[in-house]
C-alpha positions in Angstrom: 80.8 -74.6 178.6 79.7 -73.3 182.0 78.5 -76.1 183.1 81.3 -78.5 182.4 83.3 -75.8 184.0 81.3 -76.0 187.2 81.2 -79.6 187.5 84.8 -79.9 187.0 85.1 -77.5 190.4 82.8 -79.0 192.0 84.5 -82.5 191.7 87.8 -80.4 192.7 86.2 -79.4 195.8 84.6 -83.0 197.0 87.8 -84.5 196.6 90.0 -81.8 198.8 87.2 -82.2 201.4 87.3 -85.8 201.6 91.5 -85.3 201.9 90.9 -83.6 204.5 88.3 -85.7 206.3 90.7 -88.7 206.0 93.6 -86.9 207.1 91.7 -86.0 210.4 90.5 -89.4 210.6 93.9 -91.0 210.6 96.5 -89.6 211.9 99.3 -91.6 210.1 98.3 -90.6 206.8 100.4 -88.3 204.5 99.5 -87.0 202.0 102.7 -86.5 200.1 104.5 -89.7 200.6 106.1 -92.3 198.7 102.8 -93.8 197.7 101.2 -90.8 196.1 104.1 -90.7 193.4 103.8 -94.7 192.7 101.7 -95.7 189.7 99.2 -97.7 192.1 98.2 -94.9 193.7 97.8 -92.9 190.3 96.0 -95.6 188.7 93.5 -95.8 191.5 93.0 -92.0 191.6 92.0 -92.0 188.1 89.9 -95.0 187.8 87.7 -95.3 191.1 84.9 -93.0 192.0 85.2 -89.9 194.2 82.4 -91.5 196.8 85.7 -94.3 197.0 88.7 -91.8 197.4 88.6 -91.9 201.2 88.7 -95.4 201.2 91.8 -95.6 198.9 93.5 -92.6 200.7 93.4 -94.6 204.0 94.6 -97.6 202.4 97.3 -96.3 200.7 98.4 -94.2 203.6 98.2 -95.6 206.6 101.3 -97.8 207.4 101.3 -98.7 211.4 104.8 -100.0 210.5 106.6 -96.9 209.0 110.2 -96.6 210.3 112.1 -93.4 210.8 113.9 -93.8 207.6 110.6 -93.5 205.7 109.7 -90.5 207.6 113.2 -88.8 206.3 112.7 -89.8 202.9 109.3 -88.2 203.2 110.5 -85.1 204.8 113.2 -84.7 202.2 110.7 -85.3 199.4 108.3 -83.0 201.0 111.1 -80.3 201.3 112.5 -80.9 197.4 109.0 -80.5 196.7 108.4 -76.8 198.2 111.8 -75.8 196.8 111.4 -77.0 193.7 108.2 -75.3 193.0 107.2 -78.2 190.9 103.2 -77.8 191.1 101.5 -81.5 191.4 100.6 -83.6 188.6 102.8 -81.3 186.3 105.0 -84.1 186.0 102.6 -86.9 185.0 103.2 -88.0 181.7 100.1 -87.6 179.2 99.3 -87.5 175.9 97.4 -84.8 174.3 96.5 -87.0 171.5 96.0 -91.2 171.3 100.1 -92.6 170.6 98.8 -94.0 167.2 97.4 -90.5 165.8 100.7 -88.7 166.8 100.1 -87.6 170.3 102.9 -85.5 172.3 103.8 -85.3 175.7 101.5 -83.0 178.2 105.3 -81.2 178.8 105.5 -80.3 174.6 101.8 -79.1 174.5 101.5 -75.3 173.4 98.1 -75.4 171.9 95.6 -73.1 172.6 93.7 -75.4 174.6 96.5 -76.5 176.7 96.3 -72.5 178.5 95.9 -73.6 181.9 98.6 -76.2 182.0 101.2 -73.4 180.5 100.0 -71.2 183.1 100.3 -73.6 186.2 104.0 -74.9 184.8 105.0 -71.2 184.7 107.5 -71.7 187.8 109.5 -74.2 185.8 110.0 -71.9 182.9 113.8 -71.9 181.9 113.2 -68.3 180.3 111.9 -67.4 183.8 114.9 -68.7 185.5 117.3 -66.9 183.5 115.8 -63.6 183.4 114.8 -64.2 187.5 117.0 -61.3 188.8 116.1 -58.5 186.2 112.4 -59.3 187.1 112.9 -59.5 190.5 114.9 -56.0 190.4 112.2 -54.3 188.4 109.5 -55.6 190.4 111.0 -54.5 193.7 111.8 -51.4 191.9 108.2 -50.5 191.4 106.9 -51.8 194.3 109.4 -49.2 196.2 107.7 -46.4 193.8 104.4 -47.0 194.8 105.1 -47.4 198.2 106.8 -44.1 198.4 104.2 -42.2 196.4 101.5 -43.9 198.9 103.3 -42.7 201.9 103.9 -39.4 200.7 99.8 -39.2 199.9 99.2 -40.3 204.0 101.9 -37.5 205.1 99.6 -35.2 202.9 102.7 -34.2 200.2 100.5 -34.4 197.2 103.1 -32.0 195.7 106.1 -34.2 196.4 103.6 -37.0 195.0 102.8 -35.3 192.2 106.5 -34.2 191.0 106.9 -38.3 191.1 104.7 -38.8 188.4 105.3 -38.5 184.6 103.1 -38.1 181.8 102.7 -41.9 180.1 103.1 -40.0 176.3 106.7 -40.3 176.1 106.8 -44.4 176.8 104.1 -45.0 174.3 106.1 -43.2 171.8 109.1 -45.2 173.2 107.6 -48.8 173.1 107.1 -48.7 169.5 110.9 -48.4 168.4 112.0 -50.9 171.5 109.5 -53.5 169.8 111.2 -53.0 166.5 114.3 -53.8 168.2 113.3 -56.8 170.2 111.5 -58.2 167.0 114.7 -57.8 164.8 116.6 -59.4 167.0 114.5 -62.1 167.8 113.9 -62.7 163.9 117.6 -62.9 163.1 118.2 -65.1 165.9 115.5 -67.3 164.5 116.8 -67.1 161.2 120.0 -68.9 162.4 118.2 -71.2 164.3 116.4 -72.6 161.3 119.3 -72.8 159.4 121.4 -74.4 161.8 118.6 -76.9 162.0 118.7 -76.9 158.1 122.3 -77.6 158.0 122.4 -80.9 160.4 119.4 -82.2 158.0 121.9 -82.1 155.1 124.6 -84.0 157.0 122.2 -86.5 157.9 120.7 -87.0 154.2 124.4 -86.7 153.1 125.2 -89.8 155.1 122.7 -91.7 154.9 123.0 -91.3 150.9 127.0 -92.0 151.0 126.4 -95.1 153.1 123.7 -96.0 150.5 126.2 -95.6 147.4 128.5 -97.2 149.6 127.1 -100.7 149.8 125.5 -100.5 146.3 129.4 -100.6 145.3 130.8 -103.3 148.0 131.7 -105.6 145.6 134.2 -102.8 144.1 135.0 -101.1 147.3 135.3 -104.5 149.3 133.9 -105.0 152.8 136.6 -104.2 154.8 136.7 -100.8 153.4 132.7 -100.6 153.0 133.4 -100.7 157.0 135.7 -98.1 157.6 133.9 -96.1 155.7 130.7 -96.2 157.8 132.4 -96.4 160.7 134.0 -93.1 159.7 130.6 -91.9 158.5 129.0 -92.6 162.1 131.8 -91.0 164.0 131.3 -87.6 162.0 128.6 -86.2 163.3 129.7 -86.4 166.7 133.1 -85.0 166.1 131.5 -81.8 164.8 129.5 -81.6 167.8 132.6 -81.5 169.9 133.9 -78.9 167.8 131.2 -76.0 167.5 130.1 -77.4 171.2 132.5 -77.6 174.7 132.9 -81.2 175.3 131.9 -82.1 178.7 133.0 -85.5 178.3 136.8 -84.5 178.2 138.9 -84.7 181.4 142.2 -82.7 182.4 145.3 -84.5 182.6 146.1 -83.2 185.6 142.8 -83.6 187.5 143.4 -85.8 190.2 139.7 -86.3 191.5 139.3 -89.0 188.2 140.7 -92.2 188.2 142.2 -92.8 184.5 143.2 -95.8 183.4 146.2 -95.8 180.9 145.0 -99.2 179.1 141.5 -97.4 177.5 143.0 -93.5 177.9 143.6 -91.1 174.7 145.5 -87.7 175.0 144.5 -85.2 173.1 144.2 -81.4 172.8 140.7 -79.3 172.9 139.0 -79.1 170.0 137.0 -75.9 169.3 136.1 -73.5 166.7 137.7 -70.1 167.5 134.6 -67.0 167.9 135.3 -64.5 165.7 135.4 -62.1 168.9 138.2 -64.0 170.7 140.5 -61.3 171.7 143.8 -64.0 172.4 143.1 -65.3 169.2 143.0 -61.8 167.6 146.4 -60.8 169.4 148.2 -63.8 168.0 146.8 -63.3 164.7 148.1 -59.7 165.0 151.6 -60.5 165.6 152.2 -63.3 163.2 150.6 -60.5 160.7 153.4 -57.9 161.6 156.1 -59.0 164.0 156.0 -62.2 162.0 156.2 -63.8 165.7 153.9 -66.0 167.6 153.1 -66.3 170.7 150.6 -69.3 171.3 149.8 -70.0 175.0 150.7 -73.5 175.8 147.5 -75.6 175.5 145.8 -78.4 178.0 146.2 -81.5 177.7 142.8 -83.6 177.9 142.0 -87.2 178.1 139.1 -89.3 177.0 138.1 -93.0 177.4 138.4 -95.0 174.1 135.4 -97.0 175.1 133.1 -94.1 175.1 131.5 -92.4 171.6 133.0 -91.3 169.2 136.0 -92.9 169.9 135.1 -96.6 169.8 133.5 -95.6 166.4 137.0 -95.2 164.8 138.8 -97.7 163.1 141.7 -98.5 165.1 144.3 -97.0 162.9 142.5 -93.8 162.4 142.2 -93.3 166.2 145.4 -91.7 167.1 145.9 -89.5 164.0 142.7 -88.4 164.5 143.0 -87.5 168.4 146.2 -85.3 167.2 144.2 -83.5 164.3 142.9 -79.7 165.5 140.1 -80.2 163.1 138.6 -83.6 163.8 135.8 -83.5 161.6 137.6 -82.4 158.8 140.4 -85.2 159.3 137.4 -87.6 159.0 136.3 -85.7 155.7 139.9 -86.0 154.3 140.5 -89.7 155.6 136.8 -90.6 153.6 138.1 -89.3 150.6 141.4 -91.0 150.8 139.7 -94.2 151.5 137.2 -93.5 148.3 139.9 -92.5 146.0 141.9 -95.4 146.6 139.9 -97.6 144.8 141.0 -98.7 141.5 139.4 -98.8 138.3 137.4 -101.7 137.1 134.0 -103.0 136.1 131.3 -101.1 137.3 133.6 -98.5 139.0 135.2 -95.4 137.0 135.8 -91.9 137.6 132.2 -91.3 137.4 131.2 -93.7 140.3 134.6 -92.1 142.4 133.4 -88.5 141.5 129.7 -89.2 143.3 131.0 -90.7 146.6 133.3 -87.8 146.8 130.9 -85.2 145.9 129.1 -86.6 148.9 131.8 -86.1 151.2 132.5 -82.5 150.1 129.1 -81.7 151.3 130.2 -83.3 154.7 133.2 -81.0 155.1 131.0 -78.1 153.6 128.7 -78.6 156.5 132.0 -78.2 158.9 132.2 -74.3 157.3 128.7 -73.7 157.7 128.0 -74.9 161.4 131.1 -72.7 162.2 130.3 -69.7 160.9 126.7 -69.7 162.8 129.0 -70.8 166.0 131.9 -68.3 165.4 130.0 -65.2 163.6 128.1 -63.6 167.2 125.3 -60.9 167.0 127.0 -57.3 166.6 127.4 -56.4 170.4 126.4 -52.7 169.8 123.5 -54.0 168.6 122.6 -56.6 171.5 124.0 -53.8 173.8 121.8 -50.9 172.6 118.6 -53.4 172.7 119.1 -54.2 176.5 120.2 -51.1 177.4 117.2 -49.5 175.7 114.7 -52.1 177.6 116.4 -51.3 180.8 115.8 -47.8 180.9 112.3 -48.0 179.6 111.6 -50.6 182.5 113.0 -48.5 185.2 111.3 -45.0 184.0 108.0 -47.1 183.6 106.5 -46.8 187.4 106.7 -43.3 187.3 104.5 -43.2 184.5 102.2 -46.0 186.3 102.1 -45.0 190.2 99.6 -42.1 189.8 96.5 -44.7 188.8 97.8 -47.9 189.8 99.5 -46.7 193.4 100.8 -50.3 194.9 99.9 -52.3 192.1 103.0 -50.5 190.5 105.2 -53.6 191.7 102.7 -56.6 190.5 102.0 -54.9 187.0 105.5 -54.1 186.3 106.7 -58.0 187.5 104.2 -58.7 184.2 105.5 -56.3 181.7 108.9 -57.0 182.7 108.9 -61.0 182.6 107.6 -60.4 179.0 110.0 -58.0 177.6 113.1 -59.7 179.1 111.6 -63.0 178.3 111.4 -62.2 174.6 115.1 -60.7 174.5 116.2 -63.8 176.7 114.7 -65.7 173.6 116.5 -64.5 171.6 119.7 -64.5 173.2 119.4 -68.5 173.5 118.6 -69.5 170.5 121.0 -67.2 168.5 123.9 -69.9 168.7 121.3 -73.0 168.2 124.0 -75.1 169.5 124.5 -74.5 172.8 121.4 -76.4 173.7 118.5 -75.2 171.6 119.1 -78.2 168.9 119.2 -81.7 170.4 122.4 -82.6 168.4 122.7 -85.7 170.7 119.6 -87.1 169.1 120.6 -86.5 165.7 124.2 -87.8 166.1 122.6 -91.0 167.5 119.6 -91.2 164.7 122.9 -91.0 162.2 125.0 -93.9 164.0 121.8 -95.8 163.8 120.9 -95.5 160.0 125.0 -96.5 159.2 125.5 -98.9 161.6 122.6 -99.7 163.8 120.0 -101.3 161.4 122.8 -102.4 159.4 121.6 -106.0 159.2 118.3 -105.0 158.5 119.3 -102.4 156.1 121.4 -104.8 154.1 118.2 -106.7 153.0 117.1 -104.2 151.1 120.0 -104.7 148.5 119.1 -108.2 148.1 116.9 -108.8 145.3 114.6 -112.0 145.0 114.9 -114.6 142.4 111.6 -113.7 141.3 112.1 -110.3 141.3 115.2 -111.1 139.1 113.2 -112.9 136.3 112.3 -110.6 133.9 108.2 -109.9 133.4 108.6 -107.0 130.9 108.8 -107.5 127.2 112.4 -106.6 125.8 112.2 -105.5 122.6 115.1 -104.0 120.3 114.2 -102.6 117.3 116.3 -101.2 114.2 113.8 -99.5 112.0 114.8 -98.7 108.6 112.4 -97.8 106.2 112.4 -99.2 102.2 111.3 -96.1 100.3 110.2 -92.8 101.4 106.8 -92.9 99.5 106.2 -95.8 100.6 103.6 -96.1 103.8 104.4 -98.9 104.6 107.5 -99.3 107.1 109.4 -102.2 107.7 111.6 -103.6 111.1 114.4 -105.5 109.4 115.2 -107.5 112.9 113.1 -107.9 116.3 113.9 -110.0 119.2 110.8 -110.5 121.6 111.0 -111.8 124.7 107.9 -113.3 126.3 107.7 -114.4 129.9 104.5 -116.5 130.4 103.1 -115.6 134.3 100.4 -118.4 133.8 101.4 -121.2 136.7 101.2 -124.4 134.8 103.5 -126.8 135.6 103.6 -128.5 132.4 105.4 -125.1 130.8 109.0 -125.9 131.5 110.6 -123.6 128.9 112.6 -120.7 130.4 112.7 -116.9 129.3 115.4 -118.0 127.0 113.5 -120.2 125.5 110.4 -118.3 124.4 112.6 -116.2 122.1 111.5 -115.7 118.5 113.2 -113.8 116.1 111.7 -112.0 113.4 113.0 -111.2 110.0 110.4 -108.9 108.8 107.5 -107.4 110.1 105.4 -105.0 107.3 102.8 -102.4 108.8 99.9 -101.9 106.7 98.2 -98.7 105.8 96.0 -99.2 109.0 98.6 -99.7 111.2 98.6 -103.6 112.1 101.5 -106.1 111.6 101.5 -108.2 108.8 104.2 -110.8 109.8 106.1 -112.4 107.1 107.9 -115.9 108.6 109.2 -118.7 106.9 107.6 -122.1 107.7 110.9 -123.1 110.1 110.2 -120.1 111.9 106.7 -120.9 112.5 107.7 -124.9 113.2 109.9 -123.2 116.0 106.9 -120.8 117.3 104.6 -123.8 117.4 107.1 -125.9 119.7 107.8 -123.1 121.8 104.5 -122.5 122.8 103.5 -126.4 122.7 100.3 -126.0 120.6 99.3 -125.6 116.8 99.1 -121.6 117.2 98.8 -119.8 113.6 100.4 -117.1 112.5 97.8 -114.6 113.8 98.4 -115.8 117.3 102.3 -115.7 116.8 101.8 -111.7 115.3 100.0 -110.7 118.6 103.2 -111.1 120.5 104.4 -108.0 118.8 103.5 -104.0 120.4 
C-alpha cells in the first residue's frame, strides 16, 4: 500500500513538472483553456503515457490564431473556477464500479474508500454553504481570543491571560447533554424523511395497481373512460407535489415582465397546505369561532400554461374545475371515484370490482393527508430553539477552555468543531420536511406518469394472451364422488369428465381438445388404490376412434389421475 501511494505521488510530481516545462517553453499555452474541459483532452490525458504529456499539452494548447473572444471567454472561465471553488477534476463523472454491476457516479460516493474525493469536495458541500456564517463567526471569535491571549503573554500580563482561561471540565459535562439534544433532533427528522419516502412509495404502488385493474376491466369501463382515469392518475402526483411544496411554475397575474398568452393560460389561485404555525390562519379561525365573522385576505391570482405538466394531462372537461378547487389532488380523487362509480353493473363488473378499484382511490386520498401531516406539523419551536441556543453558548465559551493549551490554534480548531456541530444541526433542519427538496419528488412524479401513460403501448402487450397459452394443457377434472356403502372399502365415482390435450406435434392429429373428451360412467377403486374402469362397448369404440389406434381398456384407464 505504501509503495502504491509513493508511486502515485511520484506520478503527480512528474506530471506537474512537465506541465510547467511546457508552459515555460510555449508562451501561448493556457493551462486552463477551453480545451482542458473538452472530451478530447480527457481522453488523451488518460490514455497516453506520462512521457507524452508535454507533447499533448503543446498540441492541444498552442493556438497562434486565438482571437480576443477566446481570451475573454477563457478569462471568465478562469474567474468562475476561482470564485466557485470547484477543485479541478471533481466535476468529471467517473463511476465507482462498472455500470453493468450497478455502479454509481462519483458525486454520489460516500464509501470509506472515497474519503479523498469527499475531503477535496468539501468547499462544494451544501451543508457548509448553509452554515458558513455561524462557522466563520466562531472561527473569527476563536482566533480573536487566541490573539488577545498571546498579546497579553508577550506584554507580560500573564495574570490577565490566566483570567481568560477556564477549566475544560464544564464543557466536558455539557457535551453529553448537547449531544443528546442534537441526536434526538436528527433522529426525529430522519423518521419524518423515511415516512415521507414511504408515503410516496404507497402513491406509486397505488397508481400502478389502479392502472392495472382499469386495464383488466377495460371492456366494462370503456376505452374513453379508461383513458380519462389514467390521465387523472398521472396528474395526481404533480398536483400533490405542488400542494405540499410551493409551485415555482405559477406566475402572478399582475407580473408584466412575463408575457402571457391568453389562449393557453389558465387563471387560478395558489394551492398550498397551511402550516400549523400560520398566524394568519389561526387568527381567521379564531374570529370565525368567536365572532362568527371572517376577515380573510384577498388571495392573489396566478396563471399557468395549459401546455405544461400537469395541466396538459387532465381531461379537457376537468381542467377548469380542478383549477378552481382549493385542494386539487383531493378533487382528482373525487373525480376518479365518480368515474369508477358511474360504470353500471354488467357481466364481470359488480359491486365487488367497483369497491376494489375505489379502495385504490381511497389510498391516494389518504396519502394527501399523510403528506399534509408531515408538511404542516413542524418540530416544536421550543425544542428547536433550545438546542440551537445551547449549541451557540457552548461554542462561544469553548475558546476560553482551549486557549491556554492551543494558543493561536484556537481559531482553526474551533472551525472544525463548529463545522461538525452546526452541520449536524443543519442536517436535522433540512430533512425535517422532506418535501422541500430532500426527496426528489419530480423524479417520482415522472415515474408514475411514465408507468401509467408513457409505456402504455408496450405495457398493454402484457394483457394480451397468446393463442397457444389460451389452449388448455392442464387436465380439467370435475368429480362428484359418492360412496355406495359406508362399510365398503371401494369408492365409486359416479361421473368423471377428462380433458386430455395431446402435446405431440403430429400433423395427422387433427382432433381438438373437445374431441378427446371421454365420459366415464363408473370408476371403481380397489383395495390397493388402483382404478378399475368399467365401460360399455360404445365408450370403448369412441375412445379408439379418438386416439386413432386400437387402444385397450388398460390404456384408457391410464388417463385417469
